[in-house]
C-alpha positions as a Markdown table, in Angstrom:
| # | Residue | x | y | z |
|---|---|---|---|---|
| 1 | Met | 86.3 | 127.7 | 124.6 |
| 2 | Asn | 83.1 | 129.1 | 123.0 |
| 3 | Asp | 80.6 | 127.2 | 120.8 |
| 4 | Asp | 82.2 | 128.4 | 117.5 |
| 5 | Glu | 85.6 | 127.0 | 118.7 |
| 6 | Arg | 84.1 | 123.7 | 119.7 |
| 7 | Asp | 82.4 | 123.5 | 116.3 |
| 8 | Lys | 85.8 | 123.9 | 114.6 |
| 9 | Val | 87.3 | 121.1 | 116.7 |
| 10 | Arg | 84.3 | 118.9 | 115.9 |
| 11 | Arg | 84.8 | 119.5 | 112.1 |
| 12 | Lys | 88.4 | 118.6 | 112.3 |
| 13 | Phe | 87.6 | 115.3 | 114.1 |
| 14 | Ala | 84.8 | 114.7 | 111.6 |
| 15 | Ala | 87.3 | 115.1 | 108.7 |
| 16 | Leu | 89.3 | 112.4 | 110.2 |
| 17 | Asn | 86.3 | 110.1 | 110.5 |
| 18 | Asn | 87.3 | 108.4 | 107.2 |
| 19 | Ile | 90.1 | 105.8 | 106.8 |
| 20 | Asn | 91.1 | 107.2 | 103.3 |
| 21 | Arg | 91.4 | 110.8 | 104.6 |
| 22 | Ile | 93.7 | 109.5 | 107.3 |
| 23 | Lys | 95.6 | 107.6 | 104.7 |
| 24 | Ile | 96.0 | 110.9 | 102.7 |
| 25 | Ile | 97.5 | 112.6 | 105.7 |
| 26 | Glu | 99.9 | 109.7 | 106.4 |
| 27 | Leu | 101.1 | 109.7 | 102.8 |
| 28 | Cys | 101.5 | 113.4 | 102.6 |
| 29 | Gln | 103.4 | 113.7 | 106.0 |
| 30 | Glu | 106.9 | 113.2 | 104.4 |
| 31 | Lys | 106.3 | 113.8 | 100.7 |
| 32 | Glu | 104.1 | 116.0 | 98.5 |
| 33 | Tyr | 101.6 | 114.2 | 96.2 |
| 34 | Asn | 99.3 | 115.3 | 93.6 |
| 35 | Ile | 95.7 | 114.2 | 93.4 |
| 36 | Ile | 96.4 | 111.7 | 90.5 |
| 37 | Gln | 99.2 | 110.1 | 92.6 |
| 38 | Leu | 97.1 | 110.0 | 95.7 |
| 39 | Ser | 94.1 | 108.4 | 93.9 |
| 40 | Lys | 96.3 | 105.7 | 92.4 |
| 41 | Lys | 98.0 | 104.9 | 95.7 |
| 42 | Leu | 94.5 | 104.7 | 97.4 |
| 43 | Gly | 92.8 | 102.9 | 94.6 |
| 44 | Leu | 90.2 | 105.7 | 94.5 |
| 45 | Gly | 88.7 | 107.8 | 91.7 |
| 46 | Tyr | 90.1 | 111.2 | 91.0 |
| 47 | Gly | 86.9 | 112.9 | 92.0 |
| 48 | Thr | 86.6 | 111.1 | 95.4 |
| 49 | Thr | 90.3 | 111.8 | 96.2 |
| 50 | Ser | 89.8 | 115.5 | 95.3 |
| 51 | Gln | 86.8 | 115.8 | 97.6 |
| 52 | Tyr | 88.7 | 114.1 | 100.5 |
| 53 | Val | 91.7 | 116.5 | 100.0 |
| 54 | Thr | 89.4 | 119.5 | 99.8 |
| 55 | Arg | 87.7 | 118.5 | 103.1 |
| 56 | Leu | 91.1 | 118.1 | 104.7 |
| 57 | Lys | 92.3 | 121.4 | 103.3 |
| 58 | Asn | 89.1 | 123.2 | 104.4 |
| 59 | Glu | 89.9 | 122.0 | 108.0 |
| 60 | Gly | 93.5 | 123.1 | 108.0 |
| 61 | Leu | 94.9 | 119.5 | 108.1 |
| 62 | Val | 96.7 | 119.7 | 104.7 |
| 63 | Lys | 98.1 | 122.4 | 102.5 |
| 64 | Ala | 97.6 | 122.5 | 98.7 |
| 65 | Thr | 100.3 | 124.3 | 96.6 |
| 66 | Val | 99.5 | 125.1 | 93.1 |
| 67 | Thr | 102.4 | 124.7 | 90.6 |
| 68 | Lys | 102.4 | 125.2 | 86.8 |
| 69 | Asn | 100.2 | 122.2 | 86.0 |
| 70 | Met | 99.3 | 120.5 | 89.2 |
| 71 | Thr | 98.4 | 120.9 | 92.9 |
| 72 | Leu | 100.7 | 119.4 | 95.4 |
| 73 | Ile | 99.3 | 118.2 | 98.8 |
| 74 | Lys | 101.3 | 118.3 | 102.0 |
| 75 | Ser | 100.1 | 117.3 | 105.5 |
| 76 | Leu | 100.1 | 120.0 | 108.2 |
| 77 | Val | 99.6 | 117.4 | 110.9 |
| 78 | Glu | 101.5 | 114.3 | 111.8 |
| 79 | Ile | 99.9 | 111.0 | 112.9 |
| 80 | Asn | 102.3 | 108.7 | 114.7 |
| 81 | Glu | 102.1 | 104.9 | 115.1 |
| 82 | Lys | 100.2 | 105.3 | 118.4 |
| 83 | Gly | 97.6 | 107.3 | 116.6 |
| 84 | Glu | 98.5 | 110.6 | 118.2 |
| 85 | Ile | 98.0 | 113.7 | 116.1 |
| 86 | Lys | 100.5 | 116.7 | 116.4 |
| 87 | Val | 100.4 | 119.9 | 114.4 |
| 88 | Lys | 103.7 | 120.2 | 112.4 |
| 89 | Gly | 106.0 | 123.2 | 112.9 |
């Protein structure tokens, strides 16, 4: 692994260094949510939730699908009850 690849790994782990971003992944493992739904479930503001989703999306941990009037978020990884992380698919 070269230094660029190591930095990619570091950024993914850094994105998971926040309990609310982990909660977003957990919520979006089985069902797609929009930002408003996620912010209500997490008790966070829309802007904060949107920033968290953007960070996760930039690291390839969630997928954002734009529909007519909203963006739906789906997790691309799975976190099990042991805390193990697996790439879906």
